[in-house]
C-alpha positions as CSV (number, residue, x, y, z in Angstrom):
1,M,15.4,5.5,28.4
2,F,17.0,6.4,24.8
3,Y,14.2,5.7,21.7
4,C,15.0,5.8,18.1
5,T,15.3,8.7,16.7
6,L,12.8,7.9,14.3
7,C,10.0,6.2,15.4
8,E,9.9,6.9,18.8
9,K,8.6,3.9,20.0
10,E,11.9,1.8,19.8
11,V,15.2,1.6,22.7
12,C,17.9,2.2,20.9
13,Y,21.1,2.5,23.1
14,V,23.8,2.5,20.7
15,S,22.0,3.9,18.3
16,K,20.3,6.6,16.7
17,F,17.8,4.2,14.8
18,C,16.8,0.9,15.6
19,D,16.9,-1.8,13.1
20,K,13.4,-1.2,10.7
21,C,14.3,3.4,10.7
22,R,18.5,2.4,10.0
23,K,16.6,1.0,7.4
24,I,14.9,3.8,5.6
25,K,17.5,5.8,6.6
26,H,19.6,4.1,4.5
27,Y,17.2,4.2,1.7
28,L,17.3,8.5,2.1
29,N,20.7,7.8,2.0
30,L,21.0,6.4,-1.8
31,Y,18.4,7.3,-3.5
32,E,17.6,10.6,-1.1
33,G,14.5,12.6,-2.7
34,R,12.9,9.4,-5.1
35,V,12.2,8.0,-1.0
36,Y,9.9,11.0,-0.2
37,E,8.3,10.4,-4.2
38,V,7.2,7.6,-3.6
39,L,6.4,7.9,0.2
40,D,3.5,11.0,-1.6
41,N,3.2,9.2,-4.5
42,V,1.9,5.5,-2.5
43,L,0.9,5.7,1.1
44,S,-1.0,9.4,0.6
45,R,-3.6,6.8,-0.8
46,T,-6.7,4.1,0.1
47,H,-5.3,0.7,1.1
48,T,-7.2,-0.5,-2.2
49,K,-5.4,2.2,-3.9
50,Q,-2.1,2.5,-3.0
51,D,-2.0,-1.4,-3.9
52,N,-2.8,0.2,-6.6
53,K,-0.4,2.8,-7.4
54,I,2.4,0.0,-6.5
55,Q,1.1,-2.0,-9.2
56,Q,1.2,0.5,-11.5
57,E,4.1,2.1,-9.9
58,I,6.2,-1.2,-11.3
59,K,5.1,-1.3,-14.3
60,E,6.0,2.1,-15.5
61,E,9.3,1.0,-14.1
62,I,9.7,-2.2,-16.2
63,E,9.2,-0.6,-19.3
64,V,12.0,2.4,-17.8
65,K,14.2,-0.4,-17.6
66,K,13.5,-2.3,-20.6
67,Q,13.8,0.9,-23.0
68,N,17.0,1.5,-21.5
69,L,18.2,-1.8,-22.4
70,Q,17.4,-2.2,-25.8
71,P,19.5,-0.9,-28.9
72,L,20.2,2.4,-29.1
73,K,19.1,2.5,-33.3
74,K,20.5,4.9,-35.7
């Protein structure tokens, strides 16, 4: 049997990764270091703290996007 290289649980005959892990691999290819940063900042916490951190990260990203969308002031 061939198992997913990442999770080592799902059986894979054609690919190295199962569907869920292929999605993770895709995120790694797209966002590189950001994925590791998010995993460290969010998942290294209790579930309550994870939820709080997720909300905080979302708010911060919204603020950055708002600032980037505002016209430049002279």
